[in-house]
C-alpha positions in Angstrom: 0.0 0.0 0.0 2.5 2.6 1.2 5.0 1.9 -1.6 8.1 4.0 -1.9 8.2 3.4 -5.6 7.7 6.5 -7.7 5.3 6.5 -10.6 4.6 9.0 -13.4 1.7 10.0 -15.5 3.0 11.4 -18.9 0.2 13.3 -20.7 0.1 13.8 -24.5 1.1 17.5 -24.1 4.4 16.4 -22.5 3.5 17.3 -18.9 4.6 14.8 -16.3 2.6 14.2 -13.0 4.5 12.4 -10.2 3.1 10.2 -7.5 3.6 7.0 -5.5 2.7 3.5 -6.7 -0.3 1.5 -5.5 -2.1 -1.5 -7.1 0.0 -3.3 -9.8 3.3 -1.8 -10.9 3.4 -1.8 -14.7 2.7 0.8 -17.4 -0.7 1.7 -18.7 -1.4 3.6 -21.9 -5.0 4.9 -22.1 -7.4 7.8 -22.3 -7.7 9.7 -19.0 -10.9 11.1 -17.5 -12.1 12.2 -14.1 -15.1 11.5 -11.9 -16.6 14.0 -9.4 -18.4 11.3 -7.5 -17.9 11.4 -3.7 -18.6 7.7 -3.3 -19.4 4.7 -5.5 -15.8 4.0 -6.5 -16.4 0.3 -6.4 -19.2 0.5 -8.9 -17.2 2.9 -11.1 -14.1 0.8 -11.4 -16.1 -2.3 -12.1 -18.4 -0.6 -14.7 -17.7 -2.0 -18.2 -18.3 1.5 -19.6 -14.9 2.3 -18.0 -13.0 -0.2 -20.1 -9.8 1.3 -21.5 -10.1 4.5 -19.4 -7.7 5.9 -16.8 -9.7 7.2 -13.9 -8.9 10.3 -11.8 -11.0 10.7 -8.7 -11.6 14.3 -7.6 -12.7 13.3 -4.0 -9.5 13.4 -2.0 -9.8 10.1 0.0 -10.6 6.9 -1.8 -10.9 3.3 -0.6 -11.9 4.1 3.0 -14.9 1.7 3.0 -13.2 -1.0 1.1 -14.9 -3.2 -1.6 -17.9 -5.5 -1.4 -18.6 -7.8 -4.4 -22.3 -7.1 -3.8 -21.6 -3.6 -5.1 -19.7 -4.7 -8.2 -21.2 -3.3 -11.5 -19.9 -6.4 -13.3 -17.7 -9.4 -12.4 -14.4 -7.5 -12.5 -12.7 -4.1 -12.6 -12.5 -2.5 -16.0 -10.5 0.7 -15.5 -7.1 0.6 -17.1 -5.4 2.6 -14.3 -6.4 4.9 -11.4 -5.0 8.1 -9.9 -6.1 9.4 -6.4 -5.0 12.0 -3.9 -4.9 9.6 -1.0 -5.6 5.9 -0.9 -6.9 4.8 2.5 -4.6 2.5 4.4 -7.6 1.1 6.4 -10.9 0.0 5.0 -13.5 0.6 7.8 -16.7 -1.1 6.9 -18.4 -4.3 8.1 -19.2 -5.2 4.4 -15.6 -4.9 3.3 -14.3 -8.1 1.6 -11.2 -6.7 -0.1 -9.4 -3.4 -0.1 -9.3 -1.3 -3.3 -5.5 -1.7 -3.4 -5.8 -5.5 -3.2 -8.6 -5.5 -5.8 -6.5 -3.5 -8.3 -3.4 -5.6 -7.6 -5.4 -8.8 -8.1 -6.5 -7.7 -11.5 -3.1 -6.3 -12.5 -4.3 -2.6 -12.6 -1.8 0.1 -11.8 -2.4 3.3 -9.8 -0.8 6.4 -8.4 -1.5 8.1 -5.1 -0.1 11.2 -3.5 -1.1 13.2 -6.7 -2.5 16.7 -6.6 -5.7 15.6 -8.3 -7.2 19.1 -8.2 -4.4 20.4 -10.4 -4.6 17.3 -12.6 -8.4 17.7 -13.0 -7.9 21.4 -13.8 -5.5 20.4 -16.5 -8.0 17.9 -18.0 -10.7 20.5 -17.9 -8.6 23.1 -19.7 -7.3 20.7 -22.3 -10.2 18.3 -22.7 -9.9 14.6 -23.0 -6.2 13.6 -22.9 -4.3 10.4 -23.5 -1.5 9.5 -21.1 1.0 6.9 -20.1 1.3 5.8 -16.5 4.8 4.4 -16.0 7.2 3.5 -13.2 10.3 4.1 -15.5 11.8 7.5 -14.8 13.7 7.3 -18.1 10.4 7.6 -20.0 9.8 11.1 -18.4 12.9 13.0 -19.4 14.8 13.9 -22.6 14.5 11.6 -25.5 12.6 9.1 -23.4 9.9 11.7 -22.8 9.8 12.5 -26.5 9.4 8.8 -27.3 6.6 8.5 -24.7 4.7 11.4 -26.2 4.9 9.9 -29.7 3.6 6.6 -28.3 0.7 8.4 -26.5 -0.3 10.4 -29.6 -0.4 7.2 -31.7 -2.6 5.4 -29.2 -6.1 4.3 -30.3 -8.6 2.5 -28.0 -9.9 0.0 -30.5 -13.2 -1.8 -30.1 -13.9 -1.6 -26.4 -17.4 -3.1 -26.6 -16.0 -6.3 -28.1 -13.9 -6.7 -24.9 -16.8 -6.3 -22.5 -19.8 -7.8 -24.3 -20.6 -11.4 -23.3 -22.3 -14.4 -25.0 -26.1 -14.7 -24.6 -27.5 -15.7 -21.2 -31.0 -16.0 -19.8 -31.7 -14.6 -16.3 -34.9 -15.0 -14.2 -36.6 -17.4 -16.7 -39.8 -17.5 -14.6 -40.4 -13.8 -15.3 -43.8 -12.8 -16.6 -42.5 -10.5 -19.2 -39.6 -10.9 -21.7 -36.8 -8.4 -22.3 -33.9 -8.8 -24.6 -30.8 -6.8 -23.8 -28.1 -6.0 -26.4 -25.0 -6.2 -24.2 -22.8 -3.2 -25.0 -21.4 -3.3 -21.4 -24.3 -4.5 -19.3 -24.1 -3.7 -15.6 -25.5 -5.7 -12.7 -27.6 -2.7 -11.7 -29.5 -2.6 -14.9 -29.9 -6.4 -14.9 -31.3 -6.3 -11.3 -33.7 -3.5 -12.2 -35.2 -5.5 -15.0 -35.5 -8.6 -12.9 -37.1 -6.6 -10.1 -39.7 -5.6 -12.8 -40.3 -9.4 -13.3 -38.7 -9.6 -16.7 -37.2 -12.8 -18.0 -34.0 -11.2 -19.3 -32.3 -12.6 -22.4 -28.9 -11.0 -23.0 -27.2 -11.1 -26.4 -23.8 -9.9 -27.6 -23.3 -6.5 -29.2 -23.1 -8.0 -32.7 -26.3 -10.0 -32.5 -28.4 -9.8 -35.7 -31.9 -8.4 -35.8 -33.3 -11.9 -36.5 -31.5 -13.3 -33.4 -33.0 -10.6 -31.3 -36.5 -11.1 -32.6 -36.2 -14.9 -32.2 -36.1 -14.3 -28.5 -39.7 -12.9 -28.8 -39.1 -9.8 -26.6 -41.7 -7.4 -25.3 -38.8 -5.0 -24.7 -35.5 -4.6 -26.5 -32.9 -2.7 -24.4 -29.5 -1.4 -25.7 -27.3 -1.2 -22.6 -24.6 1.3 -21.7 -21.0 0.6 -22.6 -17.6 2.1 -23.5 -16.1 3.8 -26.5 -17.3 6.0 -29.4 -20.8 5.2 -30.5 -20.1 5.8 -34.2 -17.6 2.9 -34.2 -20.3 0.3 -33.6 -21.9 0.1 -37.0 -23.3 -3.4 -36.5 -25.2 -2.3 -33.4 -26.4 0.8 -35.2 -27.7 -1.2 -38.2 -29.4 -3.6 -35.8 -31.1 -0.8 -33.9 -32.3 0.7 -37.2 -33.9 -2.6 -38.3 -35.5 -3.3 -35.0 -36.9 0.2 -34.8 -39.2 -0.7 -37.7 -40.8 -3.5 -35.7 -43.7 -2.9 -33.4 -41.7 -3.7 -30.3 -40.9 -1.4 -27.4 -37.2 -0.4 -27.5 -35.0 1.5 -25.0 -31.4 2.6 -24.6 -29.2 3.8 -21.7 -25.9 5.6 -22.1 -24.1 4.2 -25.1 -27.4 2.5 -26.1 -29.1 5.9 -26.1 -26.4 7.2 -28.6 -26.5 4.0 -30.8 -30.2 4.3 -31.2 -29.9 8.1 -32.0 -27.4 7.3 -34.7 -29.7 4.6 -36.1 -32.4 7.2 -36.4 -30.2 9.7 -38.2 -29.7 12.1 -35.3 -26.4 14.0 -35.1 -23.9 13.6 -32.2 -21.1 15.8 -30.9 -18.1 15.0 -28.7 -17.8 17.0 -25.5 -14.4 18.7 -24.9 -14.6 17.5 -21.2 -16.5 14.2 -20.6 -19.2 14.2 -17.9 -18.7 11.6 -15.1 -20.3 11.8 -11.7 -23.8 12.6 -10.4 -25.6 15.6 -11.9 -29.2 17.1 -11.9 -31.6 16.0 -14.7 -34.9 17.7 -15.4 -37.9 15.8 -16.6 -39.3 18.1 -19.2 -42.9 16.9 -18.7 -43.2 17.1 -14.9 -40.3 19.7 -14.4 -39.1 17.4 -11.6 -35.4 17.4 -11.0 -33.5 14.2 -10.2 -29.9 13.5 -9.4 -28.5 10.7 -11.5 -25.2 9.0 -12.2 -23.7 9.8 -15.6 -20.7 9.0 -17.7 -20.5 10.2 -21.2 -18.3 11.8 -23.8 -20.8 12.2 -26.7 -24.2 13.8 -26.8 -27.2 14.1 -29.1 -26.9 17.5 -30.8 -30.4 18.0 -31.9 -33.6 15.8 -31.8 -34.8 17.5 -35.0 -38.2 16.2 -35.9 -37.4 12.6 -35.0 -38.0 12.7 -31.2 -39.2 14.7 -28.3 -36.7 15.8 -25.6 -37.9 14.2 -22.4 -34.9 15.0 -20.1 -32.3 17.7 -20.0 -29.0 17.8 -18.1 -29.2 21.0 -16.0 -25.4 21.4 -15.6 -24.5 21.6 -19.3 -27.9 21.9 -20.9 -27.3 18.7 -23.0 -30.1 16.4 -24.2 -30.4 13.7 -21.6 -33.5 11.8 -22.8 -35.6 11.2 -25.9 -39.0 9.7 -26.8 -39.2 9.0 -30.6 -42.2 10.2 -32.5 -44.6 7.4 -33.8 -42.3 4.7 -32.4 -42.3 2.9 -29.0 -38.6 4.0 -28.3 -37.4 5.8 -25.2 -33.8 6.5 -24.3 -31.7 8.3 -21.7 -28.1 9.4 -21.5 -27.9 8.9 -17.7 -28.2 5.8 -15.5 -31.8 5.7 -14.1 -31.1 2.4 -12.3 -28.5 4.1 -10.0 -25.7 2.0 -8.4 -23.6 4.1 -8.4 -25.7 7.1 -7.8 -29.1 7.9 -6.4 -32.3 6.1 -7.2 -34.2 9.4 -8.0 -34.8 8.5 -11.6 -35.9 4.9 -11.4 -39.5 5.9 -12.4 -38.2 6.1 -16.0 -38.5 2.3 -16.1 -42.2 2.5 -15.4 -43.0 3.8 -18.9 -40.9 1.3 -20.9 -43.9 -0.8 -22.1 -46.5 2.1 -22.1 
């Protein structure tokens, strides 16, 4: 835990951040983002939507309540690396099963602590999304070594992250009275639990499932889950959503699923200079009720045009956060209505899925 080994985060602009090692001790080349969440670090690091991402936590003390597998968003951590101001030496919680340091070490995920995360987050805010190399080799941070590191960083591409996190088809809660088919772009345990609580028999399918395969499961609801990466890269899922939208079956999308469906309907997207990760206020445009919901996105729908009605708005940045498509039983949201991590304020969104 209290390692004396120095570590370095080299950013694509050549700036070097110094800290102390925790977790595994090997390099990690990835895209870096930050989360403003004050808690929920267990759910965040185990969320498949975090695959390929380096995570900076703005809250200064992380790991103080340990980790419980009951809180995992999936079966394993997905972050590529993690940077914190202070990693707790003691996990004080009767539910604790493994410390965060032990969890990251077990899954070979490196980290830095002792970093001025406020300064780092300010840098990420000013420069937007940045790629970076976490390394424990000081030679890669000076002179020609630094120059070579920056060249590697600038050449880095994430690849198909959804292909890494999507799983083969499985059936959950077979005794459910209703049938839902989930296209797994990075399905979380929280969403799965919510659908089971609604008494759905849930049939999950991989991200590249064909429309015929989806329809063969005879769903009353088709759900496109959240997941990692750039939505425009997943052309198979976009084409599938377009074909399925022409069927008389209720369809929904959350996070990445919201964006995939938007692209399938011809709506334009734009990339945010600074991704939005944390808990933020969402306004229901029909009731004017404001809810706090967990969010994690880098792309947004630019304009609903004449294809859909805006149902929710992110109050913080005024971005479209929810859509209901005209003349089609399709509802989607950018945020995480199921909570975990985050509040359960917006769970009523699920009530209208089959309406």
